[in-house]
Backbone as CSV, one residue per row, in Angstrom:
resi,resn,N_x,N_y,N_z,CA_x,CA_y,CA_z,C_x,C_y,C_z
1,MET,1.979,-6.241,17.413,2.592,-5.583,16.271,1.777,-5.911,15.030
2,GLY,1.389,-4.869,14.310,0.606,-5.079,13.102,1.141,-4.245,11.962
3,TYR,0.414,-4.277,10.875,0.830,-3.569,9.669,-0.311,-2.736,9.124
4,SER,0.041,-1.601,8.573,-0.909,-0.730,7.903,-0.727,-0.934,6.401
5,VAL,-1.789,-1.325,5.726,-1.729,-1.657,4.302,-2.548,-0.636,3.529
6,THR,-1.934,-0.074,2.478,-2.596,0.957,1.689,-2.513,0.617,0.200
7,VAL,-3.614,0.837,-0.498,-3.648,0.701,-1.960,-3.884,2.092,-2.543
8,ASP,-2.984,2.529,-3.410,-3.174,3.783,-4.125,-4.066,3.476,-5.327
9,VAL,-5.340,3.822,-5.213,-6.309,3.462,-6.263,-6.026,4.164,-7.586
10,ASP,-5.316,5.284,-7.541,-4.957,5.971,-8.782,-3.888,5.197,-9.553
11,LYS,-3.047,4.447,-8.839,-1.999,3.652,-9.478,-2.450,2.226,-9.798
12,CYS,-3.372,1.692,-9.006,-3.817,0.299,-9.165,-4.465,0.084,-10.526
13,ILE,-3.989,-0.946,-11.235,-4.544,-1.264,-12.555,-5.520,-2.445,-12.502
14,GLY,-5.737,-2.995,-11.320,-6.719,-4.061,-11.164,-6.298,-5.412,-11.702
15,CYS,-4.990,-5.674,-11.734,-4.504,-6.941,-12.304,-4.804,-8.143,-11.405
16,GLY,-4.952,-7.899,-10.097,-5.279,-8.981,-9.169,-4.098,-9.804,-8.686
17,GLU,-2.891,-9.417,-9.065,-1.707,-10.176,-8.629,-1.582,-10.189,-7.108
18,CYS,-1.866,-9.067,-6.460,-1.768,-9.000,-4.993,-2.785,-9.937,-4.343
19,VAL,-3.971,-9.994,-4.933,-5.019,-10.884,-4.426,-4.557,-12.335,-4.507
20,ASP,-3.951,-12.699,-5.639,-3.515,-14.072,-5.873,-2.336,-14.486,-4.995
21,VAL,-1.394,-13.564,-4.767,-0.159,-13.929,-4.074,-0.277,-13.850,-2.546
22,CYS,-1.202,-13.086,-2.030,-1.304,-12.902,-0.574,-1.714,-14.202,0.119
23,PRO,-0.881,-14.673,1.068,-1.182,-15.945,1.738,-2.321,-15.870,2.756
24,VAL,-2.718,-14.658,3.148,-3.754,-14.521,4.173,-4.961,-13.690,3.715
25,GLU,-5.108,-13.518,2.402,-6.279,-12.872,1.803,-6.555,-11.472,2.344
26,VAL,-5.517,-10.637,2.353,-5.669,-9.247,2.783,-6.479,-8.443,1.765
27,TYR,-6.352,-8.797,0.478,-6.972,-8.019,-0.600,-8.091,-8.783,-1.294
28,GLU,-8.972,-8.002,-1.926,-9.888,-8.558,-2.915,-10.122,-7.474,-3.963
29,LEU,-10.557,-7.897,-5.147,-10.846,-6.937,-6.211,-12.291,-6.469,-6.089
30,GLN,-12.458,-5.154,-6.115,-13.790,-4.551,-6.118,-13.772,-3.435,-7.147
31,ASN,-14.704,-3.470,-8.081,-14.775,-2.464,-9.148,-13.441,-2.321,-9.883
32,SER,-12.805,-3.452,-10.151,-11.542,-3.524,-10.898,-10.372,-2.830,-10.203
33,LYS,-10.419,-2.766,-8.887,-9.313,-2.221,-8.091,-9.094,-3.124,-6.883
34,ALA,-7.835,-3.215,-6.431,-7.545,-3.967,-5.208,-8.026,-3.157,-4.003
35,VAL,-8.648,-3.857,-3.061,-9.147,-3.223,-1.848,-8.653,-4.042,-0.658
36,VAL,-8.222,-3.352,0.400,-7.781,-4.022,1.621,-9.018,-4.410,2.417
37,VAL,-9.198,-5.730,2.638,-10.380,-6.205,3.356,-10.040,-6.918,4.661
38,ASN,-8.788,-7.358,4.817,-8.369,-8.060,6.037,-7.004,-7.560,6.500
39,GLU,-6.897,-6.249,6.717,-5.619,-5.641,7.078,-5.000,-6.275,8.323
40,GLU,-5.834,-6.660,9.271,-5.337,-7.232,10.527,-4.647,-8.580,10.331
41,GLU,-4.868,-9.213,9.179,-4.244,-10.505,8.882,-2.856,-10.366,8.243
42,CYS,-2.485,-9.164,7.823,-1.227,-8.952,7.105,-0.031,-9.437,7.914
43,LEU,0.827,-10.220,7.249,2.027,-10.777,7.871,3.262,-9.909,7.643
44,GLY,3.123,-8.907,6.798,4.256,-8.051,6.474,5.278,-8.705,5.574
45,CYS,4.873,-9.731,4.840,5.812,-10.481,3.991,6.184,-9.717,2.717
46,GLU,5.358,-8.741,2.348,5.569,-7.883,1.177,5.563,-8.625,-0.161
47,SER,4.987,-9.822,-0.193,4.833,-10.555,-1.459,4.007,-9.737,-2.444
48,CYS,3.003,-9.056,-1.938,2.137,-8.247,-2.794,2.911,-7.100,-3.439
49,ILE,3.781,-6.472,-2.681,4.580,-5.366,-3.201,5.496,-5.857,-4.324
50,GLU,6.053,-7.043,-4.151,6.959,-7.609,-5.152,6.268,-7.872,-6.485
51,VAL,4.983,-8.238,-6.472,4.277,-8.568,-7.711,3.491,-7.396,-8.296
52,CYS,3.402,-6.294,-7.560,2.623,-5.144,-8.026,3.432,-4.335,-9.043
53,GLU,3.054,-4.467,-10.310,3.765,-3.792,-11.396,3.558,-2.282,-11.386
54,SER,2.468,-1.814,-10.787,2.159,-0.383,-10.799,2.583,0.336,-9.516
55,ALA,3.254,-0.374,-8.603,3.735,0.207,-7.338,2.614,0.900,-6.571
56,ALA,1.460,0.253,-6.504,0.289,0.849,-5.872,0.142,0.489,-4.398
57,LEU,1.010,-0.387,-3.880,0.840,-0.894,-2.513,1.898,-0.363,-1.568
58,THR,1.462,-0.121,-0.325,2.366,0.303,0.731,2.032,-0.498,1.988
59,ILE,3.082,-1.021,2.638,2.906,-1.709,3.913,3.848,-1.060,4.912
60,GLU,3.282,-0.604,6.030,4.079,0.021,7.079,3.821,-0.681,8.396
61,GLU,4.889,-0.877,9.159,4.762,-1.500,10.467,4.162,-0.497,11.441
62,ASN,3.170,-0.937,12.211,2.539,-0.045,13.203,3.381,0.043,14.455
């Protein structure tokens, strides 16, 4: 069981909160936007969604 993680780059403001809060380093900032780099590590905890002020993140169970 895994998770599909999506960043809406049009909504992302590049604050980096998701990068900081993620316990397994799913995200990193590239060109001032969050990018999913380790999707397979996602625990589905949704900590990133809770801190994302611009509602740019989506996590769906596969």
